[in-house]
C-alpha atoms as a printed R data frame, in Angstrom:
    type eleno elety resid chain resno       x      y       z
1   ATOM     1    CA   MET     A     1   0.000  0.000   0.000
2   ATOM     2    CA   SER     A     2   1.518  3.325  -1.118
3   ATOM     3    CA   ARG     A     3   0.840  6.312   1.128
4   ATOM     4    CA   ILE     A     4  -0.133  9.598  -0.524
5   ATOM     5    CA   LEU     A     5  -0.055 13.176   0.791
6   ATOM     6    CA   ILE     A     6  -2.326 15.652  -1.032
7   ATOM     7    CA   VAL     A     7  -1.161 19.287  -0.951
8   ATOM     8    CA   ASP     A     8  -3.751 21.672  -2.418
9   ATOM     9    CA   ASP     A     9  -5.381 24.816  -1.065
10  ATOM    10    CA   HIS     A    10  -8.840 23.932  -2.421
11  ATOM    11    CA   PRO     A    11 -10.789 21.608  -0.076
12  ATOM    12    CA   LEU     A    12 -12.995 20.304  -2.895
13  ATOM    13    CA   VAL     A    13  -9.948 19.363  -4.972
14  ATOM    14    CA   ARG     A    14  -8.410 17.547  -2.017
15  ATOM    15    CA   ALA     A    15 -11.672 15.710  -1.394
16  ATOM    16    CA   GLY     A    16 -11.970 14.681  -5.033
17  ATOM    17    CA   LEU     A    17  -8.404 13.390  -5.205
18  ATOM    18    CA   ALA     A    18  -8.798 11.590  -1.888
19  ATOM    19    CA   GLN     A    19 -11.914  9.797  -3.116
20  ATOM    20    CA   LEU     A    20 -10.259  8.889  -6.419
21  ATOM    21    CA   ILE     A    21  -7.167  7.520  -4.675
22  ATOM    22    CA   GLY     A    22  -9.237  5.779  -2.015
23  ATOM    23    CA   ASP     A    23 -10.934  3.690  -4.698
24  ATOM    24    CA   CYS     A    24  -7.576  2.094  -5.573
25  ATOM    25    CA   PRO     A    25  -6.679 -0.953  -3.438
26  ATOM    26    CA   ASP     A    26  -2.934 -0.262  -3.710
27  ATOM    27    CA   LEU     A    27  -3.121  3.431  -2.726
28  ATOM    28    CA   GLU     A    28  -4.203  5.337   0.367
29  ATOM    29    CA   VAL     A    29  -4.287  8.992   1.395
30  ATOM    30    CA   CYS     A    30  -2.339  9.350   4.624
31  ATOM    31    CA   ALA     A    31  -2.698 13.137   5.005
32  ATOM    32    CA   GLU     A    32  -3.816 16.391   3.406
33  ATOM    33    CA   ALA     A    33  -2.427 19.948   3.572
34  ATOM    34    CA   ALA     A    34  -3.348 23.375   2.216
35  ATOM    35    CA   ASP     A    35   0.016 25.129   2.542
36  ATOM    36    CA   MET     A    36   3.750 24.556   2.867
37  ATOM    37    CA   ALA     A    37   3.898 24.628   6.654
38  ATOM    38    CA   GLU     A    38   1.143 22.058   7.047
39  ATOM    39    CA   ALA     A    39   2.612 19.905   4.272
40  ATOM    40    CA   LEU     A    40   6.018 19.758   5.970
41  ATOM    41    CA   LYS     A    41   4.338 18.967   9.280
42  ATOM    42    CA   GLN     A    42   2.375 16.110   7.697
43  ATOM    43    CA   ILE     A    43   5.485 14.796   5.963
44  ATOM    44    CA   ASP     A    44   7.299 14.594   9.288
45  ATOM    45    CA   SER     A    45   4.403 12.867  11.026
46  ATOM    46    CA   THR     A    46   3.087 10.522   8.325
47  ATOM    47    CA   ASN     A    47   6.145  9.756   6.129
48  ATOM    48    CA   PRO     A    48   4.277  9.475   2.787
49  ATOM    49    CA   ASP     A    49   5.672  7.719  -0.261
50  ATOM    50    CA   LEU     A    50   4.367 10.368  -2.651
51  ATOM    51    CA   ALA     A    51   3.195 13.967  -2.368
52  ATOM    52    CA   ILE     A    52   0.758 15.347  -4.937
53  ATOM    53    CA   ILE     A    53   1.406 19.095  -4.998
54  ATOM    54    CA   ASP     A    54  -0.468 21.993  -6.572
55  ATOM    55    CA   LEU     A    55   1.600 24.960  -7.747
56  ATOM    56    CA   SER     A    56  -0.737 27.497  -6.122
57  ATOM    57    CA   LEU     A    57  -0.883 27.072  -2.363
58  ATOM    58    CA   ALA     A    58  -2.268 29.183   0.456
59  ATOM    59    CA   GLY     A    59   0.354 31.849   1.094
60  ATOM    60    CA   GLY     A    60   3.035 30.342  -1.098
61  ATOM    61    CA   SER     A    61   4.116 28.294  -4.085
62  ATOM    62    CA   GLY     A    62   4.240 24.585  -4.786
63  ATOM    63    CA   LEU     A    63   7.630 25.160  -6.397
64  ATOM    64    CA   ASP     A    64   8.939 26.488  -3.101
65  ATOM    65    CA   LEU     A    65   7.636 23.390  -1.331
66  ATOM    66    CA   ILE     A    66   9.232 21.056  -3.880
67  ATOM    67    CA   GLU     A    67  12.586 22.799  -3.553
68  ATOM    68    CA   HIS     A    68  12.317 22.747   0.247
69  ATOM    69    CA   ILE     A    69  11.602 19.016   0.313
70  ATOM    70    CA   LYS     A    70  14.447 18.380  -2.113
71  ATOM    71    CA   ALA     A    71  16.847 20.491  -0.044
72  ATOM    72    CA   ARG     A    72  16.000 18.466   3.059
73  ATOM    73    CA   ASN     A    73  16.866 15.252   1.177
74  ATOM    74    CA   LEU     A    74  13.542 13.752   2.167
75  ATOM    75    CA   ASN     A    75  12.903 10.401   0.533
76  ATOM    76    CA   ILE     A    76   9.558 11.435  -0.936
77  ATOM    77    CA   LEU     A    77   8.465 11.288  -4.559
78  ATOM    78    CA   MET     A    78   6.601 14.360  -5.814
79  ATOM    79    CA   LEU     A    79   3.983 14.751  -8.544
80  ATOM    80    CA   VAL     A    80   2.585 18.155  -9.499
81  ATOM    81    CA   ALA     A    81  -1.133 18.360 -10.339
82  ATOM    82    CA   SER     A    82  -2.001 21.878 -11.446
83  ATOM    83    CA   MET     A    83  -4.077 24.022 -13.790
84  ATOM    84    CA   HIS     A    84  -1.028 26.047 -14.869
85  ATOM    85    CA   ASP     A    85   0.409 25.762 -18.370
86  ATOM    86    CA   GLU     A    86   2.447 22.589 -18.789
87  ATOM    87    CA   MET     A    87   4.711 24.112 -21.436
88  ATOM    88    CA   LEU     A    88   5.967 26.680 -18.964
89  ATOM    89    CA   TYR     A    89   5.980 24.753 -15.715
90  ATOM    90    CA   ALA     A    90   6.772 21.103 -16.468
91  ATOM    91    CA   GLU     A    91  10.503 21.660 -16.910
92  ATOM    92    CA   ARG     A    92  10.600 23.877 -13.822
93  ATOM    93    CA   VAL     A    93   8.970 21.333 -11.524
94  ATOM    94    CA   LEU     A    94  11.216 18.549 -12.796
95  ATOM    95    CA   ALA     A    95  14.287 20.737 -12.266
96  ATOM    96    CA   ALA     A    96  13.075 21.573  -8.758
97  ATOM    97    CA   GLY     A    97  12.873 17.893  -7.836
98  ATOM    98    CA   ALA     A    98   9.402 16.620  -8.757
99  ATOM    99    CA   ARG     A    99   9.077 13.442 -10.798
100 ATOM   100    CA   GLY     A   100   6.045 14.366 -12.839
101 ATOM   101    CA   TYR     A   101   3.524 16.950 -13.959
102 ATOM   102    CA   ILE     A   102  -0.114 16.464 -14.836
103 ATOM   103    CA   ASN     A   103  -2.846 18.963 -15.579
104 ATOM   104    CA   LYS     A   104  -5.900 18.736 -13.314
105 ATOM   105    CA   GLN     A   105  -8.099 18.602 -16.419
106 ATOM   106    CA   GLU     A   106  -6.727 15.196 -17.339
107 ATOM   107    CA   ALA     A   107  -9.075 12.225 -17.010
108 ATOM   108    CA   GLN     A   108  -9.228 10.429 -13.673
109 ATOM   109    CA   ASP     A   109  -7.515  7.317 -15.004
110 ATOM   110    CA   SER     A   110  -4.637  9.501 -16.240
111 ATOM   111    CA   ILE     A   111  -4.119 10.897 -12.749
112 ATOM   112    CA   ILE     A   112  -3.984  7.420 -11.248
113 ATOM   113    CA   ARG     A   113  -1.636  6.322 -14.031
114 ATOM   114    CA   ALA     A   114   0.611  9.303 -13.270
115 ATOM   115    CA   ILE     A   115   0.677  8.406  -9.566
116 ATOM   116    CA   ARG     A   116   1.598  4.789 -10.241
117 ATOM   117    CA   GLN     A   117   4.193  5.720 -12.852
118 ATOM   118    CA   VAL     A   118   5.982  8.083 -10.451
119 ATOM   119    CA   LEU     A   119   5.747  5.526  -7.639
120 ATOM   120    CA   GLY     A   120   7.337  3.062 -10.071
121 ATOM   121    CA   GLY     A   121  10.399  5.277 -10.381
122 ATOM   122    CA   LYS     A   122   9.541  6.837 -13.747
123 ATOM   123    CA   VAL     A   123   8.928 10.414 -14.819
124 ATOM   124    CA   TYR     A   124   5.384 11.304 -15.862
125 ATOM   125    CA   LEU     A   125   4.404 14.113 -18.205
126 ATOM   126    CA   SER     A   126   0.803 14.591 -19.239
127 ATOM   127    CA   GLU     A   127  -0.341 13.373 -22.624
128 ATOM   128    CA   ALA     A   128  -1.560 16.887 -23.432
129 ATOM   129    CA   MET     A   129   1.885 18.349 -22.918
130 ATOM   130    CA   THR     A   130   3.625 15.598 -24.864
131 ATOM   131    CA   GLU     A   131   1.248 16.071 -27.790
132 ATOM   132    CA   ARG     A   132   1.700 19.831 -27.786
133 ATOM   133    CA   MET     A   133   5.473 19.464 -27.768
134 ATOM   134    CA   LEU     A   134   5.498 16.913 -30.596
135 ATOM   135    CA   ASN     A   135   3.024 18.767 -32.801
136 ATOM   136    CA   GLY     A   136   4.477 22.210 -32.162
137 ATOM   137    CA   MET     A   137   1.085 23.617 -31.231
138 ATOM   138    CA   VAL     A   138   2.612 26.426 -29.190
139 ATOM   139    CA   ASP     A   139   3.960 29.073 -31.557
140 ATOM   140    CA   LEU     A   140   5.152 31.587 -28.958
141 ATOM   141    CA   ARG     A   141   8.743 30.445 -28.705
142 ATOM   142    CA   THR     A   142  10.299 33.892 -28.346
143 ATOM   143    CA   GLU     A   143   7.823 34.933 -25.654
144 ATOM   144    CA   LYS     A   144   8.284 31.621 -23.838
145 ATOM   145    CA   ARG     A   145  12.071 31.924 -23.942
146 ATOM   146    CA   ASN     A   146  11.813 35.369 -22.392
147 ATOM   147    CA   ILE     A   147   9.490 34.138 -19.646
148 ATOM   148    CA   ASP     A   148  11.692 31.080 -19.104
149 ATOM   149    CA   SER     A   149  14.578 33.428 -18.276
150 ATOM   150    CA   LEU     A   150  12.750 34.481 -15.107
151 ATOM   151    CA   SER     A   151  13.640 32.775 -11.848
152 ATOM   152    CA   ASN     A   152  10.903 30.881 -10.023
153 ATOM   153    CA   ARG     A   153  10.381 33.793  -7.623
154 ATOM   154    CA   GLU     A   154  10.349 36.335 -10.441
155 ATOM   155    CA   LEU     A   155   7.740 34.263 -12.248
156 ATOM   156    CA   GLN     A   156   5.578 34.251  -9.103
157 ATOM   157    CA   VAL     A   157   5.795 38.042  -8.901
158 ATOM   158    CA   PHE     A   158   5.117 38.380 -12.645
159 ATOM   159    CA   GLU     A   159   1.970 36.246 -12.443
160 ATOM   160    CA   LEU     A   160   0.666 38.110  -9.399
161 ATOM   161    CA   ILE     A   161   1.186 41.386 -11.263
162 ATOM   162    CA   GLY     A   162  -0.808 39.901 -14.140
163 ATOM   163    CA   GLN     A   163  -3.607 39.070 -11.710
164 ATOM   164    CA   GLY     A   164  -3.773 42.725 -10.683
165 ATOM   165    CA   VAL     A   165  -2.277 42.206  -7.220
166 ATOM   166    CA   PRO     A   166  -0.592 45.408  -5.915
167 ATOM   167    CA   SER     A   167   3.047 45.333  -4.820
168 ATOM   168    CA   SER     A   168   2.225 45.653  -1.117
169 ATOM   169    CA   GLN     A   169  -0.078 42.635  -1.276
170 ATOM   170    CA   ILE     A   170   2.469 40.633  -3.295
171 ATOM   171    CA   ALA     A   171   5.026 41.342  -0.577
172 ATOM   172    CA   SER     A   172   2.601 40.216   2.122
173 ATOM   173    CA   GLN     A   173   1.544 37.081   0.241
174 ATOM   174    CA   LEU     A   174   5.131 35.981  -0.433
175 ATOM   175    CA   ASN     A   175   6.413 37.069   2.998
176 ATOM   176    CA   LEU     A   176   8.900 39.469   1.416
177 ATOM   177    CA   SER     A   177   9.639 43.162   1.833
178 ATOM   178    CA   ILE     A   178   8.377 45.815  -0.576
179 ATOM   179    CA   LYS     A   179  12.003 46.576  -1.480
180 ATOM   180    CA   THR     A   180  12.583 42.927  -2.428
181 ATOM   181    CA   ILE     A   181   9.465 42.932  -4.619
182 ATOM   182    CA   GLU     A   182  10.673 46.126  -6.305
183 ATOM   183    CA   THR     A   183  14.021 44.454  -6.953
184 ATOM   184    CA   HIS     A   184  12.271 41.458  -8.528
185 ATOM   185    CA   GLN     A   185  10.216 43.818 -10.676
186 ATOM   186    CA   ALA     A   186  13.378 45.572 -11.864
187 ATOM   187    CA   HIS     A   187  14.939 42.227 -12.794
188 ATOM   188    CA   ILE     A   188  11.787 41.187 -14.654
189 ATOM   189    CA   LYS     A   189  11.739 44.428 -16.645
190 ATOM   190    CA   ARG     A   190  15.383 43.984 -17.587
191 ATOM   191    CA   LYS     A   191  14.966 40.348 -18.665
192 ATOM   192    CA   LEU     A   192  11.820 41.076 -20.691
193 ATOM   193    CA   GLY     A   193  13.168 44.292 -22.207
194 ATOM   194    CA   LEU     A   194  10.524 46.509 -20.610
195 ATOM   195    CA   GLY     A   195  11.086 50.173 -19.842
196 ATOM   196    CA   SER     A   196   8.406 51.062 -17.333
197 ATOM   197    CA   ALA     A   197   6.068 49.719 -14.669
198 ATOM   198    CA   HIS     A   198   3.155 50.307 -17.069
199 ATOM   199    CA   GLU     A   199   4.775 48.102 -19.717
200 ATOM   200    CA   LEU     A   200   5.412 45.444 -17.066
201 ATOM   201    CA   ASN     A   201   1.773 45.508 -15.967
202 ATOM   202    CA   GLN     A   202   0.519 45.264 -19.553
203 ATOM   203    CA   ARG     A   203   2.870 42.372 -20.411
204 ATOM   204    CA   ALA     A   204   1.952 40.488 -17.244
205 ATOM   205    CA   ILE     A   205  -1.786 40.955 -17.836
206 ATOM   206    CA   ARG     A   206  -1.461 39.815 -21.449
207 ATOM   207    CA   TRP     A   207   0.566 36.768 -20.383
208 ATOM   208    CA   MET     A   208  -2.043 35.724 -17.823
209 ATOM   209    CA   MET     A   209  -4.840 36.175 -20.374
210 ATOM   210    CA   ASP     A   210  -2.934 33.945 -22.806
211 ATOM   211    CA   GLN     A   211  -2.629 31.233 -20.138
212 ATOM   212    CA   GLU     A   212  -6.374 31.318 -19.488
213 ATOM   213    CA   SER     A   213  -7.391 31.226 -23.169
């Protein structure tokens, strides 16, 4: 019996995954968490075999959690299940230490297959992402390369800007100072070739709209 930790800040998503996993005789949910602190606490107390992690967590990022677990050399496999764009995030989560990425819109049997594949020591990438990569359906290579140049933290700040979140709230949400957020914004503008805060806001908003389309 493989023990699974579900890390997602939406209770309904956690409940749905727990029910899906609970229907499998070889899998069981040993714990659930909505944020990084609770996830690390549950890892210490329940010792799961696999953590299913969303990228958007209460007060933080799934990428931060993955990197934290990896840095602690914890013997836990990690699978990301998220609504974010696979083409942008899959490589990032694998580089951070996860062993797979699947979009939440995938069919239920695909999610179970992803869990078992990662538990079996293999890397899992969603069929949707693989198909898009093979068929070249994404024709925004220059834009993607520019966005890919951002660090994980800079990407978090960029996306929050695109969601219309003011700098003070970004600082509070990420537990950083306003000065640090301003520094990240300056780095983002430099990497994306933007000359003003207005251009940064417009680019971030357009990027987020593209991800939702």
